[in-house]
DOPA-529397 format. One record per residue (C-alpha): residue in one letter; x, y, z; residue number from 0. Coordinates in nm, 2 decimals. Example, Ala and Ser with C-alpha at 12.3 -4.5 7.8 and 13.67 -1.06 7.14 Angstrom:
<recs>
<rec aa="A" c1="1.23" c2="-0.45" c3="0.78" i="0"/>
<rec aa="S" c1="1.37" c2="-0.11" c3="0.71" i="1"/>
</recs>
This chain:
<recs>
<rec aa="D" c1="0.00" c2="0.00" c3="-0.01" i="0"/>
<rec aa="V" c1="0.16" c2="0.34" c3="-0.11" i="1"/>
<rec aa="Q" c1="0.20" c2="0.58" c3="0.19" i="2"/>
<rec aa="L" c1="0.32" c2="0.96" c3="0.20" i="3"/>
<rec aa="Q" c1="0.31" c2="1.07" c3="0.53" i="4"/>
<rec aa="A" c1="0.40" c2="1.45" c3="0.61" i="5"/>
<rec aa="S" c1="0.47" c2="1.57" c3="0.96" i="6"/>
<rec aa="G" c1="0.65" c2="1.87" c3="1.11" i="7"/>
<rec aa="G" c1="0.38" c2="2.11" c3="1.08" i="8"/>
<rec aa="G" c1="0.24" c2="2.36" c3="1.35" i="9"/>
<rec aa="L" c1="0.23" c2="2.72" c3="1.48" i="10"/>
<rec aa="V" c1="0.52" c2="2.94" c3="1.46" i="11"/>
<rec aa="Q" c1="0.59" c2="3.33" c3="1.47" i="12"/>
<rec aa="A" c1="0.70" c2="3.53" c3="1.18" i="13"/>
<rec aa="G" c1="1.08" c2="3.49" c3="1.13" i="14"/>
<rec aa="G" c1="1.07" c2="3.15" c3="1.28" i="15"/>
<rec aa="S" c1="1.17" c2="2.82" c3="1.12" i="16"/>
<rec aa="L" c1="1.01" c2="2.46" c3="1.08" i="17"/>
<rec aa="R" c1="1.12" c2="2.12" c3="0.93" i="18"/>
<rec aa="L" c1="0.88" c2="1.94" c3="0.73" i="19"/>
<rec aa="S" c1="0.93" c2="1.55" c3="0.65" i="20"/>
<rec aa="C" c1="0.75" c2="1.33" c3="0.43" i="21"/>
<rec aa="A" c1="0.80" c2="0.94" c3="0.51" i="22"/>
<rec aa="T" c1="0.70" c2="0.71" c3="0.22" i="23"/>
<rec aa="S" c1="0.66" c2="0.35" c3="0.16" i="24"/>
<rec aa="G" c1="0.49" c2="0.12" c3="-0.11" i="25"/>
<rec aa="F" c1="0.68" c2="0.23" c3="-0.41" i="26"/>
<rec aa="T" c1="1.05" c2="0.24" c3="-0.54" i="27"/>
<rec aa="F" c1="1.14" c2="0.59" c3="-0.40" i="28"/>
<rec aa="G" c1="1.47" c2="0.62" c3="-0.57" i="29"/>
<rec aa="D" c1="1.29" c2="0.61" c3="-0.92" i="30"/>
<rec aa="Y" c1="1.06" c2="0.92" c3="-0.83" i="31"/>
<rec aa="G" c1="1.11" c2="1.28" c3="-0.83" i="32"/>
<rec aa="M" c1="0.97" c2="1.46" c3="-0.52" i="33"/>
<rec aa="A" c1="0.79" c2="1.79" c3="-0.45" i="34"/>
<rec aa="W" c1="0.63" c2="2.01" c3="-0.20" i="35"/>
<rec aa="F" c1="0.29" c2="2.18" c3="-0.28" i="36"/>
<rec aa="R" c1="0.09" c2="2.41" c3="-0.05" i="37"/>
<rec aa="Q" c1="-0.26" c2="2.56" c3="-0.06" i="38"/>
<rec aa="G" c1="-0.33" c2="2.87" c3="0.16" i="39"/>
<rec aa="P" c1="-0.70" c2="2.97" c3="0.28" i="40"/>
<rec aa="G" c1="-0.90" c2="3.07" c3="-0.05" i="41"/>
<rec aa="K" c1="-0.60" c2="3.01" c3="-0.27" i="42"/>
<rec aa="E" c1="-0.52" c2="2.76" c3="-0.55" i="43"/>
<rec aa="R" c1="-0.25" c2="2.49" c3="-0.49" i="44"/>
<rec aa="E" c1="0.12" c2="2.61" c3="-0.55" i="45"/>
<rec aa="G" c1="0.41" c2="2.41" c3="-0.64" i="46"/>
<rec aa="I" c1="0.68" c2="2.54" c3="-0.43" i="47"/>
<rec aa="S" c1="1.00" c2="2.32" c3="-0.47" i="48"/>
<rec aa="C" c1="1.11" c2="1.98" c3="-0.61" i="49"/>
<rec aa="I" c1="1.41" c2="1.75" c3="-0.61" i="50"/>
<rec aa="S" c1="1.56" c2="1.52" c3="-0.88" i="51"/>
<rec aa="I" c1="1.57" c2="1.13" c3="-0.77" i="52"/>
<rec aa="G" c1="1.95" c2="1.15" c3="-0.66" i="53"/>
<rec aa="G" c1="1.89" c2="1.50" c3="-0.48" i="54"/>
<rec aa="T" c1="2.15" c2="1.64" c3="-0.70" i="55"/>
<rec aa="S" c1="1.93" c2="1.93" c3="-0.86" i="56"/>
<rec aa="T" c1="1.66" c2="2.12" c3="-0.71" i="57"/>
<rec aa="Y" c1="1.42" c2="2.39" c3="-0.79" i="58"/>
<rec aa="Y" c1="1.24" c2="2.65" c3="-0.60" i="59"/>
<rec aa="A" c1="0.95" c2="2.88" c3="-0.67" i="60"/>
<rec aa="D" c1="1.00" c2="3.27" c3="-0.64" i="61"/>
<rec aa="S" c1="0.78" c2="3.27" c3="-0.34" i="62"/>
<rec aa="V" c1="0.99" c2="3.06" c3="-0.13" i="63"/>
<rec aa="K" c1="1.35" c2="3.09" c3="-0.30" i="64"/>
<rec aa="G" c1="1.63" c2="3.18" c3="-0.05" i="65"/>
<rec aa="R" c1="1.43" c2="3.07" c3="0.26" i="66"/>
<rec aa="F" c1="1.33" c2="2.72" c3="0.20" i="67"/>
<rec aa="T" c1="1.55" c2="2.43" c3="0.12" i="68"/>
<rec aa="I" c1="1.42" c2="2.08" c3="0.00" i="69"/>
<rec aa="S" c1="1.63" c2="1.74" c3="0.06" i="70"/>
<rec aa="R" c1="1.60" c2="1.38" c3="0.04" i="71"/>
<rec aa="D" c1="1.75" c2="1.06" c3="0.21" i="72"/>
<rec aa="N" c1="1.69" c2="0.77" c3="-0.03" i="73"/>
<rec aa="A" c1="1.81" c2="0.52" c3="0.25" i="74"/>
<rec aa="K" c1="1.51" c2="0.64" c3="0.46" i="75"/>
<rec aa="N" c1="1.26" c2="0.71" c3="0.19" i="76"/>
<rec aa="T" c1="1.22" c2="1.04" c3="0.30" i="77"/>
<rec aa="V" c1="1.20" c2="1.40" c3="0.16" i="78"/>
<rec aa="Y" c1="1.24" c2="1.70" c3="0.37" i="79"/>
<rec aa="L" c1="1.16" c2="2.07" c3="0.35" i="80"/>
<rec aa="E" c1="1.35" c2="2.32" c3="0.58" i="81"/>
<rec aa="M" c1="1.17" c2="2.64" c3="0.61" i="82"/>
<rec aa="N" c1="1.31" c2="2.97" c3="0.75" i="83"/>
<rec aa="S" c1="1.24" c2="3.33" c3="0.77" i="84"/>
<rec aa="L" c1="0.88" c2="3.24" c3="0.76" i="85"/>
<rec aa="K" c1="0.62" c2="3.47" c3="0.68" i="86"/>
<rec aa="P" c1="0.22" c2="3.50" c3="0.72" i="87"/>
<rec aa="E" c1="0.17" c2="3.44" c3="0.39" i="88"/>
<rec aa="D" c1="0.33" c2="3.08" c3="0.42" i="89"/>
<rec aa="T" c1="0.03" c2="2.96" c3="0.62" i="90"/>
<rec aa="A" c1="-0.10" c2="2.67" c3="0.42" i="91"/>
<rec aa="I" c1="-0.15" c2="2.29" c3="0.41" i="92"/>
<rec aa="Y" c1="0.18" c2="2.16" c3="0.28" i="93"/>
<rec aa="Y" c1="0.18" c2="1.84" c3="0.07" i="94"/>
<rec aa="C" c1="0.42" c2="1.60" c3="-0.06" i="95"/>
<rec aa="A" c1="0.42" c2="1.42" c3="-0.38" i="96"/>
<rec aa="A" c1="0.59" c2="1.17" c3="-0.59" i="97"/>
<rec aa="V" c1="0.64" c2="1.13" c3="-0.98" i="98"/>
<rec aa="I" c1="0.83" c2="0.92" c3="-1.20" i="99"/>
<rec aa="W" c1="1.12" c2="1.15" c3="-1.32" i="100"/>
<rec aa="F" c1="1.47" c2="1.09" c3="-1.46" i="101"/>
<rec aa="G" c1="1.58" c2="1.45" c3="-1.54" i="102"/>
<rec aa="R" c1="1.70" c2="1.75" c3="-1.35" i="103"/>
<rec aa="A" c1="1.46" c2="1.97" c3="-1.12" i="104"/>
<rec aa="R" c1="1.30" c2="2.22" c3="-1.29" i="105"/>
<rec aa="E" c1="0.96" c2="2.41" c3="-1.30" i="106"/>
<rec aa="E" c1="0.83" c2="2.17" c3="-1.56" i="107"/>
<rec aa="L" c1="0.83" c2="1.90" c3="-1.32" i="108"/>
<rec aa="L" c1="0.58" c2="2.08" c3="-1.09" i="109"/>
<rec aa="H" c1="0.31" c2="2.08" c3="-1.37" i="110"/>
<rec aa="T" c1="0.34" c2="1.70" c3="-1.44" i="111"/>
<rec aa="K" c1="0.06" c2="1.47" c3="-1.34" i="112"/>
<rec aa="F" c1="0.19" c2="1.34" c3="-1.00" i="113"/>
<rec aa="D" c1="0.17" c2="0.97" c3="-0.92" i="114"/>
<rec aa="Y" c1="0.11" c2="0.98" c3="-0.53" i="115"/>
<rec aa="W" c1="0.02" c2="1.26" c3="-0.29" i="116"/>
<rec aa="G" c1="0.02" c2="1.28" c3="0.08" i="117"/>
<rec aa="Q" c1="-0.24" c2="1.41" c3="0.33" i="118"/>
<rec aa="G" c1="-0.06" c2="1.70" c3="0.41" i="119"/>
<rec aa="T" c1="0.05" c2="1.90" c3="0.75" i="120"/>
<rec aa="L" c1="-0.07" c2="2.24" c3="0.83" i="121"/>
<rec aa="V" c1="0.17" c2="2.53" c3="0.89" i="122"/>
<rec aa="T" c1="0.03" c2="2.84" c3="1.07" i="123"/>
<rec aa="V" c1="0.26" c2="3.16" c3="1.07" i="124"/>
<rec aa="S" c1="0.15" c2="3.44" c3="1.32" i="125"/>
<rec aa="S" c1="0.23" c2="3.79" c3="1.33" i="126"/>
</recs>
């Protein structure tokens, strides 16, 4: 059974940091590109970051570039998102997703049809 379990969300003050984790099982993790999406109240889903299967290339949307860092540990079948300098506009449910992808991480990856999605974890940033 395929599972993607996001965790690490919570309430944090503006300027603070959080580290999200997405532990996966039930598929060959090393064959999949991984990505993080988010959806805030009243907003459409936004792709914010992705990473290649080996972790050697990454992509970030302008909204998070310079503040967030994506990484993966293929031995643990887990992808991470380190979030720094958080702003109230970062408040959203954060989702991890997986898709078969053998190229470099780029914006195009975020617009593909993802094979698997997690349930998400809520991040709330207060002023």
